[in-house]
N, C-alpha and C positions, 0 to 999 in steps of 0.2 A: 090630152090623153093621159090617164092615170095608170101607173104601173106599180101597184103595191108590192109586187114580188121582185122589183128591181133593186139590186144592191151592187156595190163595188167591193172587190176583195183584193187583198195583196196577192202578188204572184208568189206561189209556194211550190214545193215539190209535189204537193197534192193536186194542184190545178194547172201546172205548166203545160201538160198535154192539151188540156182544154183551151188554154190561151193560144197555143200554136195552131189550133184549128180555126181561129178567127181569121178569115181571109176575105178581103174586099173583092168586088167585081173585077174581072180581068182588065177592063178599060180604066180602072182607077189605080192600077199599079204604078202608073207614071206620077201619081200625085202623093202617094204615101208609101213609106217603106213597110215591108212585111213585119209581122210581130216578132219573128225570130231575130231580125236585125235590131229592132227596138230593144229586145231583151238583152242582146249583146251590148248595146250602148248603155243600157241601164246598169248592167254589171260593171262596165268600165267607168261609169259616172255614178257609182252607188251612193255617194254622199249627197248628190243633188237630184238624181232621177227619182221620179215617183210614178212607177207603172202600176196600173190597176186593170183587172179583168172585170167587165160589166156582165153580170149574170141576171137572167130573167128566170127566177126560180133556180133550177139546177142546170139551166141552159146557158152556155157562153154566147153572148150576142155582140160584144164589142170589146175593144181594148183601147185604153187611153194612157198616155204618158205625158207627164208634166215635168218641169224642172223648177226647183226652188233653190236659188243660189244667190243669197243676199250679197255675197262678196264679188260677184261677177262685175267686171269693169264696165261692160256694155249694158246699160239699163234695159235694153230691149230683151235681154236674155236672163234677167234676174228671176223673173216669175213668168213662165211661158208654157204654153201647151206645145209639146213637141210632136205628138202623134195622136191621131184618132182613126181607128180602124173599126168600121161597123161591118159586121159579117154580111156577105152576099146573101140576099134573101131576107135580111133583117132590117134593111134600110127603109127610112120613111115611117118608122114606128115609134119614134121618140127616143131611141136608145142613144143616138149621138148627142141630143140635147141633154139627156140625163148624165152622160159621161162628162160633158163640159160643165154642167152644174155641179157635179161632184168635185171637179178640179177647182171651180170658183169657191166652193165651200171650204176646201182645204186652204186655198190662198187666203181667204178671210180669216180662217182659224190661225194662220201664221202671221197675220197682221199686214199682209200685202195690200196695197191700194190700187195696183195696176197689174194687168196680165196681158201678155201678148200671144199672138199666134201668127204663123206665116204659112203661105201656100204658094205653089207654083201656079202662075196664071195659065188660063186656057180653058177651052170648052170641057166641061165636066169637072172643073176644079171645085173645091169646097167654098169658094168665095161667097156665094149667095147664102150658104148655110151660116157661116160665121157673121156676115153682115146682118143677117136676120136675127142673130142672137145679141146684137148690139155692139159688136166690134166695129171699129172705124179704122180705115187705113191711115197710116202715119205719113205716107209719102216716101218712106224709106224702102229700099229693096236690098236684100242681103243674099248674095249667092243666087240671084235669079228669083228669089221668093219675095212676095209682097208681105210686108209686116203690118199687122193690124193690132190695135190695142183696145182694152176695155178698162175703164176706171171703175173699180169695184164699189166705191162709196156712191158714185153716181148711178151705177147699175142698180144698186140696192134701193136707192131713192126712187128710181123710175119704176121699179117692180110693183 
């Protein structure tokens, strides 16, 4: 599905209210923190956090936040997707895939070769979504979350 009107924008005073309106379905709240929590974490980690609002034209449809920290001791957290929130009523339309692809493009631009993501296991978790995008579980669990990885050079070769 092609979305020529899709774009990712930095969070700014002009769009913060729109970002805060991105809310997942209620049954997904156990799997992802709300945008306001993510923005607070982004502020506290402003040197490494990379929050973006995904817009379809002038409509906010998703929020994604990654971390780029080459100095992180734990390799699983040097280049990672921290959050992905696709607004209720907007899921299944390719917005989540676009958000992840936006992060992958930024990771490549920065020269990263590997990116990770983690999720809380359970029915309704985003596991199938991430595995469908090519992420593979590492066998590691951190704070109850399954860690998966994607090698960017390999992913690019397979595309």
